C-alpha positions as CSV (number, residue, x, y, z in Angstrom):
1,M,127.7,-26.9,29.9
2,K,127.8,-26.3,26.2
3,A,125.3,-23.5,26.5
4,A,127.4,-21.8,29.2
5,L,130.5,-22.1,27.1
6,A,128.7,-20.7,24.1
7,A,127.5,-17.8,26.2
8,V,131.0,-17.0,27.5
9,L,132.5,-17.2,23.9
10,L,129.7,-14.9,22.6
11,A,130.4,-12.4,25.4
12,L,134.1,-12.5,24.7
13,L,133.5,-12.0,20.9
14,T,131.0,-9.1,21.6
15,G,133.6,-7.4,23.8
16,C,136.3,-7.7,21.2
17,A,134.1,-6.3,18.5
18,S,132.8,-3.4,20.5
19,D,134.3,0.1,20.6
20,A,134.6,-0.1,24.4
21,R,137.6,1.5,26.0
22,M,139.4,0.7,29.1
23,P,138.8,3.2,32.0
24,G,141.3,6.0,31.8
25,E,141.9,5.8,28.0
26,H,141.2,9.1,26.3
27,R,140.3,9.6,22.7
28,L,142.0,12.2,20.4
29,A,140.5,13.5,17.2
30,I,142.0,16.1,14.9
31,Q,139.7,17.3,12.2
32,P,139.0,20.3,9.9
33,A,136.8,23.1,11.2
34,R,135.2,26.2,9.8
35,T,133.9,29.5,11.2
36,A,130.8,29.4,8.9
37,S,128.2,26.7,8.9
38,A,128.8,23.7,6.7
39,E,126.2,21.1,5.9
40,G,126.7,17.9,7.9
41,W,129.3,19.5,10.1
42,L,128.9,19.7,13.9
43,G,128.5,23.0,15.7
44,M,130.8,23.1,18.7
45,T,132.1,25.6,21.2
46,D,135.7,25.7,22.2
47,R,135.4,25.7,26.0
48,H,138.6,27.8,26.5
49,S,138.1,30.5,23.9
50,G,134.3,30.4,23.6
51,A,134.6,30.4,19.8
52,Y,131.8,28.6,18.0
53,L,133.0,26.5,15.1
54,W,131.6,24.0,12.6
55,V,133.7,20.8,12.9
56,S,133.9,18.0,10.3
57,P,132.2,14.9,11.4
58,Q,135.2,12.8,10.3
59,A,138.4,12.6,12.4
60,F,141.4,12.7,10.1
61,L,143.8,11.9,12.9
62,T,143.3,9.9,16.1
63,E,145.4,8.6,19.0
64,A,146.2,5.7,16.7
65,D,148.3,8.1,14.6
66,V,150.5,9.1,17.6
67,A,153.9,7.6,17.7
68,Q,155.0,9.5,20.8
69,A,153.4,11.9,23.3
70,E,155.6,14.0,25.6
71,L,154.8,16.3,28.4
72,A,156.1,19.9,28.1
73,M,155.6,23.2,29.7
74,T,154.7,26.5,28.0
75,P,156.7,29.6,28.7
76,E,153.9,30.6,31.1
77,Q,154.5,27.2,32.9
78,Q,151.2,25.7,31.7
79,P,151.2,22.0,30.8
80,A,151.4,21.1,27.1
81,I,151.6,17.9,25.1
82,V,153.9,17.5,22.1
83,L,152.7,14.8,19.8
84,T,154.9,13.1,17.2
85,L,152.8,11.4,14.6
86,T,153.5,8.2,12.7
87,A,154.6,8.4,9.1
88,A,151.0,8.0,7.9
89,G,149.8,10.5,10.4
90,R,152.5,13.0,9.4
91,A,151.4,12.7,5.7
92,T,147.7,13.1,6.7
93,L,148.5,16.2,8.8
94,A,150.6,17.7,6.0
95,E,147.8,17.3,3.5
96,L,145.1,18.5,6.0
97,T,147.1,21.6,6.8
98,R,148.0,22.3,3.2
99,R,144.2,22.4,2.3
100,G,143.2,24.3,5.4
101,I,145.3,27.5,5.4
102,N,143.6,30.3,7.4
103,Q,141.0,27.8,8.7
104,P,140.8,26.4,12.3
105,L,142.0,22.8,13.0
106,A,139.8,21.2,15.6
107,V,141.5,19.2,18.4
108,L,138.9,17.1,20.3
109,V,139.7,15.1,23.5
110,D,137.0,12.7,24.4
111,G,134.6,14.4,21.9
112,E,135.1,17.9,23.4
113,L,136.5,20.7,21.4
114,R,139.6,21.6,23.3
115,L,141.8,23.6,20.9
116,A,141.2,25.2,17.5
117,P,144.3,26.9,16.2
118,I,144.2,28.7,12.9
119,I,146.4,27.0,10.3
120,R,148.9,29.5,9.1
121,E,151.2,27.2,7.1
122,P,151.4,23.5,6.4
123,V,152.7,21.3,9.2
124,L,155.2,19.0,7.5
125,D,157.2,17.6,10.4
126,G,154.4,15.6,12.0
127,R,154.7,17.4,15.4
128,V,151.8,19.0,17.1
129,A,151.8,20.9,20.4
130,L,148.5,20.9,22.4
131,T,147.8,23.4,25.2
132,G,144.8,24.4,27.3
133,F,144.7,21.6,29.8
134,D,142.9,22.0,33.1
135,S,145.8,20.7,35.1
136,L,149.2,19.0,35.0
137,D,147.4,15.8,36.1
138,E,145.1,15.9,33.0
139,A,148.1,16.4,30.6
140,E,150.1,13.6,32.3
141,A,147.1,11.2,32.0
142,L,146.7,12.0,28.3
143,V,150.5,11.5,27.7
144,R,150.2,8.1,29.4
145,D,147.2,7.1,27.2
146,W,148.7,8.3,24.0
147,S,152.3,7.1,24.4
148,R,153.3,3.8,22.8
């Protein structure tokens, strides 16, 4: 009995300590990118534009930095997601975009490069619009996962 209880507790602790996600949860990572190779950075292709970029191995922002996710539609009636970041996320995005003028900013969903806009000016309001989704269903699922 004690051995069985110890095994159950060990399994529960292992589950809590793992990086496992519940089915349906999607990961978000926003990180610096470059058009030229950079040592230690990951080469990735944007599946929509076909652009090949070098992406920082470190995510500066994740779904944990999202205070609110809202579904929107582009003028072309394509689904978009508007993210409003937490105060800490807003500060991180402001600094990241201040340093990265004229460089791409990589947006990864579940480890896949989905969007890489060129930073033209610092983003100070902590709001980011994401586009390029395969379907309205995909965008809605991400909004559900990233909303608090």
